[in-house]
C-alpha angles and dihedrals in degrees: 000000000000128000122188114208108196125211135028115309122170089203087077096047137275097290100058094103093136097034139274137266119223118200122200108203129206121271139189088263097050098038113025119173138037128306126183130184133174142164149160141209145176122316092037092293111171125177135171144165137192131188133181130183141168146148144203096217095270105038123043132186133192127181126184131180129183134180142180130189128174141163092219128228096264132056115277093012106115114140139176137187131189129183137173136191131189130182133187117194126193119196127193130163096280101004136080122181126182128189113188128185122194130185136173141173126188134181105189130179119192109166113201137239122325126212112251091239091059092047090053087060098041127004089199096054127116125208098206132009158218103047098167131161122182120190130188119184134176126179137176125192129185118191125181129183125182125182112216094177141339090282104029125068129168118208136171140178129200124181144167130198134189120191128177122186124186121183135176121185128187093195098086124084140168092237121114125224 
Protein backbone atom coordinates (compact mmCIF):
# COMPACT_ATOMS: atom_id res chain seq x y z
CA UNK A 1 0.00 0.00 0.00
CA UNK A 2 1.05 3.61 -0.51
CA UNK A 3 0.48 6.53 1.83
CA UNK A 4 1.20 10.12 0.80
CA UNK A 5 2.10 12.42 3.68
CA UNK A 6 1.79 16.04 2.50
CA UNK A 7 3.86 18.99 3.69
CA UNK A 8 7.30 19.40 5.14
CA UNK A 9 8.12 17.12 8.07
CA UNK A 10 11.66 16.77 9.47
CA UNK A 11 10.77 13.32 10.81
CA UNK A 12 11.13 12.05 7.22
CA UNK A 13 14.45 13.78 6.50
CA UNK A 14 15.67 17.18 5.40
CA UNK A 15 14.48 16.85 1.79
CA UNK A 16 10.77 16.24 2.42
CA UNK A 17 9.77 19.78 1.50
CA UNK A 18 6.81 18.66 -0.60
CA UNK A 19 5.90 15.60 1.47
CA UNK A 20 6.81 11.95 1.78
CA UNK A 21 5.59 8.63 0.41
CA UNK A 22 5.30 5.67 2.77
CA UNK A 23 5.21 2.19 1.21
CA UNK A 24 3.85 -0.78 3.15
CA UNK A 25 5.32 -3.93 1.59
CA UNK A 26 3.88 -7.42 1.57
CA UNK A 27 4.66 -9.81 4.40
CA UNK A 28 4.15 -13.47 5.24
CA UNK A 29 1.09 -12.45 7.26
CA UNK A 30 -0.58 -10.36 4.55
CA UNK A 31 0.37 -12.54 1.54
CA UNK A 32 0.98 -16.20 2.46
CA UNK A 33 1.47 -18.75 -0.30
CA UNK A 34 3.15 -18.95 -3.68
CA UNK A 35 2.58 -16.63 -6.63
CA UNK A 36 4.22 -17.08 -10.05
CA UNK A 37 3.93 -14.86 -13.12
CA UNK A 38 5.70 -14.93 -16.46
CA UNK A 39 5.45 -13.51 -19.90
CA UNK A 40 7.13 -12.77 -23.16
CA UNK A 41 6.89 -10.32 -26.00
CA UNK A 42 8.54 -9.28 -29.24
CA UNK A 43 12.30 -8.91 -29.51
CA UNK A 44 12.91 -11.90 -27.24
CA UNK A 45 11.52 -10.09 -24.20
CA UNK A 46 11.13 -12.46 -21.26
CA UNK A 47 9.94 -11.49 -17.80
CA UNK A 48 8.98 -13.36 -14.70
CA UNK A 49 8.31 -13.00 -11.03
CA UNK A 50 7.88 -15.29 -8.08
CA UNK A 51 6.90 -14.64 -4.48
CA UNK A 52 6.40 -16.85 -1.48
CA UNK A 53 5.27 -16.02 2.04
CA UNK A 54 4.17 -17.70 5.20
CA UNK A 55 4.06 -17.45 8.98
CA UNK A 56 3.69 -19.50 12.15
CA UNK A 57 1.62 -16.92 14.02
CA UNK A 58 4.62 -15.12 15.53
CA UNK A 59 7.28 -15.12 12.80
CA UNK A 60 6.50 -14.34 9.15
CA UNK A 61 8.64 -14.45 6.03
CA UNK A 62 8.16 -13.16 2.50
CA UNK A 63 10.48 -13.44 -0.52
CA UNK A 64 9.96 -11.98 -3.99
CA UNK A 65 12.15 -12.19 -7.11
CA UNK A 66 11.64 -10.51 -10.48
CA UNK A 67 13.59 -10.52 -13.73
CA UNK A 68 13.50 -9.09 -17.24
CA UNK A 69 15.68 -9.91 -20.25
CA UNK A 70 15.27 -8.64 -23.81
CA UNK A 71 17.21 -8.24 -27.03
CA UNK A 72 15.71 -4.82 -27.77
CA UNK A 73 14.18 -3.61 -31.03
CA UNK A 74 17.34 -1.84 -32.25
CA UNK A 75 20.85 -3.09 -32.88
CA UNK A 76 23.04 -3.17 -29.75
CA UNK A 77 20.08 -2.57 -27.40
CA UNK A 78 19.76 -5.69 -25.25
CA UNK A 79 18.91 -5.05 -21.59
CA UNK A 80 18.20 -6.97 -18.41
CA UNK A 81 17.08 -6.21 -14.88
CA UNK A 82 16.83 -8.40 -11.80
CA UNK A 83 15.57 -7.56 -8.32
CA UNK A 84 14.87 -9.36 -5.08
CA UNK A 85 13.11 -8.56 -1.83
CA UNK A 86 12.96 -10.43 1.47
CA UNK A 87 11.16 -9.59 4.69
CA UNK A 88 11.09 -11.14 8.15
CA UNK A 89 8.30 -10.06 10.49
CA UNK A 90 8.15 -10.70 14.22
CA UNK A 91 4.85 -10.24 16.07
CA UNK A 92 4.34 -10.13 19.80
CA UNK A 93 1.41 -8.83 21.81
CA UNK A 94 2.41 -5.14 21.64
CA UNK A 95 5.42 -5.30 19.33
CA UNK A 96 5.97 -5.62 15.57
CA UNK A 97 9.47 -5.81 14.08
CA UNK A 98 10.27 -6.00 10.35
CA UNK A 99 13.65 -6.62 8.73
CA UNK A 100 13.65 -6.09 4.96
CA UNK A 101 16.44 -6.73 2.46
CA UNK A 102 16.27 -5.44 -1.11
CA UNK A 103 18.70 -5.91 -3.97
CA UNK A 104 18.72 -5.07 -7.67
CA UNK A 105 21.03 -5.25 -10.68
CA UNK A 106 20.37 -3.73 -14.10
CA UNK A 107 22.28 -3.64 -17.38
CA UNK A 108 20.35 -1.23 -19.60
CA UNK A 109 21.08 -0.05 -23.13
CA UNK A 110 19.15 2.88 -24.57
CA UNK A 111 20.87 4.03 -27.73
CA UNK A 112 20.03 7.60 -28.66
CA UNK A 113 18.47 9.42 -31.57
CA UNK A 114 19.07 8.36 -35.17
CA UNK A 115 19.16 10.64 -38.23
CA UNK A 116 16.11 10.24 -40.45
CA UNK A 117 18.31 9.30 -43.40
CA UNK A 118 19.74 6.31 -41.49
CA UNK A 119 16.27 5.20 -40.36
CA UNK A 120 15.13 5.23 -44.00
CA UNK A 121 17.83 2.63 -44.73
CA UNK A 122 17.40 0.48 -41.59
CA UNK A 123 14.76 0.93 -38.85
CA UNK A 124 16.89 -1.13 -36.41
CA UNK A 125 20.04 0.97 -36.88
CA UNK A 126 21.76 3.03 -34.22
CA UNK A 127 23.82 6.14 -34.90
CA UNK A 128 26.09 5.95 -31.87
CA UNK A 129 26.63 3.26 -29.30
CA UNK A 130 27.12 2.10 -26.66
CA UNK A 131 24.72 3.89 -24.36
CA UNK A 132 24.93 1.59 -21.38
CA UNK A 133 24.06 2.09 -17.71
CA UNK A 134 24.63 -0.59 -15.08
CA UNK A 135 23.14 -0.21 -11.60
CA UNK A 136 23.66 -2.30 -8.49
CA UNK A 137 21.72 -1.57 -5.31
CA UNK A 138 21.43 -3.17 -1.88
CA UNK A 139 19.31 -1.93 1.00
CA UNK A 140 18.45 -3.13 4.50
CA UNK A 141 15.66 -1.69 6.66
CA UNK A 142 14.77 -2.46 10.27
CA UNK A 143 11.46 -1.14 11.58
CA UNK A 144 10.18 -1.65 15.14
CA UNK A 145 6.85 -0.52 16.63
CA UNK A 146 5.87 -1.02 20.27
CA UNK A 147 2.50 0.00 21.75
CA UNK A 148 2.87 1.28 25.32
CA UNK A 149 -0.85 2.03 25.72
CA UNK A 150 -3.92 2.72 23.62
CA UNK A 151 -2.68 6.27 22.96
CA UNK A 152 1.14 5.96 23.08
CA UNK A 153 3.22 4.07 20.54
CA UNK A 154 7.01 4.08 20.06
CA UNK A 155 8.39 3.42 16.61
CA UNK A 156 11.75 3.60 14.91
CA UNK A 157 13.28 2.86 11.55
CA UNK A 158 16.92 2.33 10.63
CA UNK A 159 18.14 1.72 7.12
CA UNK A 160 21.23 1.57 4.98
CA UNK A 161 21.54 1.71 1.23
CA UNK A 162 24.41 1.20 -1.17
CA UNK A 163 24.03 2.12 -4.84
CA UNK A 164 26.60 1.93 -7.62
CA UNK A 165 25.98 3.29 -11.12
CA UNK A 166 28.37 2.85 -14.03
CA UNK A 167 27.58 4.43 -17.36
CA UNK A 168 29.28 4.66 -20.72
CA UNK A 169 27.85 6.74 -23.52
CA UNK A 170 29.07 7.03 -27.11
CA UNK A 171 26.99 10.16 -27.84
CA UNK A 172 29.52 12.72 -26.61
CA UNK A 173 32.38 14.11 -28.68
CA UNK A 174 34.96 16.90 -28.56
CA UNK A 175 33.78 18.31 -31.89
CA UNK A 176 32.14 21.70 -32.12
CA UNK A 177 29.02 22.49 -34.16
